[in-house]
C-alpha positions in Angstrom: 16.5 16.2 5.2 17.8 15.9 1.6 14.8 15.3 -0.7 15.1 12.7 -3.5 12.6 11.9 -5.4 13.2 8.1 -6.3 12.8 7.2 -9.9 12.8 2.8 -9.3 13.6 1.1 -13.3 13.1 -2.2 -12.9 12.8 -4.5 -15.6 9.8 -7.3 -14.9 7.9 -9.2 -17.3 4.0 -7.4 -16.6 1.0 -8.9 -18.2 -2.5 -7.7 -17.1 -4.9 -10.4 -15.7 -7.1 -11.4 -18.3 -10.4 -11.8 -15.7 -9.8 -9.9 -12.7 -9.4 -6.2 -13.7 -6.0 -4.6 -11.8 -4.7 -7.7 -11.7 -1.1 -8.0 -13.0 0.9 -10.9 -13.6 4.7 -10.1 -12.5 7.3 -12.5 -13.9 4.5 -15.5 -13.7 2.7 -14.7 -10.1 -0.1 -12.9 -9.7 0.1 -9.1 -8.0 -1.8 -7.1 -7.1 -1.7 -3.1 -5.9 -1.2 -2.7 -1.9 -4.0 -0.5 -1.8 -6.6 -3.1 -2.1 -5.7 -4.5 1.6 -7.9 -1.7 2.6 -10.7 -3.0 0.7 -10.1 -6.5 2.1 -9.6 -5.0 5.3 -13.0 -2.9 5.2 -15.3 -6.3 3.2 -13.5 -8.7 0.6 -16.8 -8.8 -1.0 -16.8 -5.4 -2.3 -13.6 -6.9 -3.6 -15.1 -9.3 -5.7 -17.7 -6.4 -7.0 -15.3 -4.5 -8.2 -12.8 -6.3 -9.8 -13.7 -9.9 -10.8 -17.4 -8.6 -11.6 -16.0 -4.9 -12.9 -18.8 -2.9 -11.3 -17.7 0.5 -11.5 -19.0 3.3 -9.6 -18.8 7.2 -8.8 -15.7 8.0 -6.6 -16.6 9.4 -2.9 -16.2 12.8 -1.8 -13.7 11.7 0.6 -11.8 9.8 -2.6 -11.3 13.0 -4.2 -10.3 15.3 -2.0 -7.3 12.6 -0.8 -6.3 12.8 -3.9 -6.0 16.3 -4.6 -3.9 16.6 -1.0 -1.6 13.8 -1.9 -1.0 15.7 -5.2 -0.5 19.2 -3.3 1.8 17.5 -1.1 3.9 15.9 -4.1 3.9 19.2 -6.3 5.1 20.9 -3.2 7.7 17.9 -2.7 8.9 18.3 -6.4 9.9 21.6 -6.1 13.5 21.0 -4.1 13.7 17.3 -4.7 16.9 16.2 -7.0 16.5 13.1 -8.7 18.0 9.8 -7.9 18.0 5.9 -8.7 16.7 3.5 -5.5 20.0 1.9 -5.2 21.7 5.3 -5.0 19.3 6.6 -2.6 19.7 3.6 -0.7 23.7 4.2 -0.3 24.0 7.9 0.2 21.5 7.6 2.7 23.9 5.2 5.0 25.6 9.1 5.5 22.7 11.1 5.5 19.5 11.8 6.0 17.0 11.6 3.2 13.4 11.8 2.3 11.4 10.5 -0.8 7.5 11.0 -1.7 5.7 8.5 -3.9 8.6 5.9 -4.0 7.1 2.8 -6.4 7.7 -0.4 -4.8 7.3 -4.1 -6.1 7.7 -7.3 -4.0 7.6 -10.4 -7.2 7.7 -13.5 -4.3 4.9 -12.0 -2.7 2.4 -10.8 -5.2 2.4 -6.4 -3.6 3.1 -3.6 -5.1 2.5 0.2 -4.7 3.5 4.0 -3.9 5.0 4.5 -0.4 3.4 8.0 0.6 6.4 9.2 2.2 9.9 7.2 3.6 12.5 8.4 5.8 16.2 7.0 5.0 18.7 7.5 7.6 22.0 5.9 8.4 20.3 4.0 11.9 16.7 3.6 10.4 14.4 2.9 7.4 10.7 5.1 8.4 7.6 3.9 6.2 5.1 6.6 5.5 1.3 5.9 5.1 -0.8 8.8 5.5 -4.2 8.6 6.7 -7.7 10.5 7.1 -8.0 10.8 10.4 -6.3 9.3 13.2 -7.6 6.1 14.2 -5.4 2.8 13.1 -7.4 0.2 11.4 -6.2 -3.3 11.0 -6.8 -2.7 7.6 -4.3 0.3 7.2 -1.8 -1.1 9.6 -1.6 -3.9 6.7 -1.2 -1.2 4.0 1.9 0.2 5.8 3.3 -3.6 6.9 2.8 -4.6 2.9 4.9 -1.8 2.1 7.7 -2.2 5.0 8.0 -6.3 3.8 8.2 -5.0 0.2 10.9 -2.7 0.6 12.8 -4.8 2.6 12.6 -7.4 0.1 13.9 -4.5 -2.5 17.1 -3.5 -0.4 18.4 -7.3 0.4 20.8 -7.2 2.8 20.7 -3.8 4.6 20.7 -4.1 8.3 19.2 -1.1 9.1 15.9 -1.2 11.6 12.5 -0.6 9.2 9.3 1.2 11.2 6.0 1.4 9.5 4.1 4.3 10.8 0.5 5.9 9.9 -0.4 9.6 9.8 -2.5 12.2 9.6 -3.0 13.5 6.4 -1.6 16.9 6.1 -0.1 17.5 9.2 2.4 15.8 11.3 0.9 13.6 13.6 1.8 10.4 13.5 -0.9 8.3 15.4 0.9 5.0 15.4 4.2 3.0 14.3 6.2 -0.1 14.8 8.9 -1.7 14.3 8.5 -4.8 11.0 9.9 -7.4 13.1 9.1 -10.8 12.4 6.3 -10.9 14.3 4.7 -8.4 12.1 6.5 -9.6 8.8 4.6 -12.7 9.8 1.1 -11.2 9.9 1.7 -9.3 6.5 2.6 -12.6 5.1 -0.6 -14.8 6.4 -3.1 -12.4 4.8 -0.6 -12.1 1.4 -1.6 -16.1 1.7 -5.4 -15.1 1.8 -5.4 -12.6 -0.9 -3.5 -14.6 -3.2 -6.4 -17.5 -2.7 -8.9 -15.3 -3.4 -7.4 -14.7 -6.8 -6.4 -18.2 -7.1 -10.2 -19.4 -6.2 -9.0 -21.2 -3.6 -10.9 -19.3 -0.7 -14.0 -17.7 -0.7 -14.4 -13.7 0.0 -16.1 -13.2 2.9 -18.7 -10.3 3.3 -18.8 -7.8 6.2 -21.3 -8.3 9.0 -21.5 -4.6 10.2 -24.2 -3.1 8.5 -23.2 0.7 9.0 -19.8 -0.2 6.2 -23.3 -2.1 4.5 -24.8 1.5 4.5 -21.5 3.3 3.6 -20.7 1.0 0.8 -20.7 2.2 -3.0 -21.7 -1.1 -4.2 -24.4 -1.6 -1.6 -26.7 -2.0 -4.8 -25.3 -4.7 -6.5 -24.5 -6.5 -3.3 -26.6 -9.6 -2.0 -24.7 -10.3 1.0 -26.1 -6.7 3.2 -26.2 -7.1 6.4 -29.1 -4.9 7.8 
């Protein structure tokens, strides 16, 4: 595969939400980082505490380790990657296989944005990979990669190539989950994104987890009034 450092220069009207930390308003619509879907799947109320109440906590050791490993992979990739625009990379990938990392995607209509850990673009299919610690596919991690697939699909427009979402064990070649981004998976993630927009707009309540194991590991447990015991 040919390594391409894809640079997306997207002209958007971006503002920061006046009350919700980390939420942007892009072209008049609330837009959130796709990584928030992992928090939502773990416990919606922790999402509320961090981004609505603005509570900050120290990063966990797992978070620090993950950031360092991401940085190492990115630095190694850049050693052989050549710059490309998004459109040029998509066009070139119809003839040859391309690999890119940390590629920015944004879906204004559905209110999501983020950086794809790794993407393989080939003449027959697109494989979108999200690296995770461990090798278990949780609903929250599946939702993240489905959101990346949706954003990519809406950016490329009329492209008939099959899109595959995949989860890979960080630091290895072990892809432990993959599925085609078909109509069923598109409906699945759109349903969740509608709920997320409802949380931001105040039309839907934040539901705390009832799992005491999650509460014990949560960085926000000392601030939470809904701790499961």
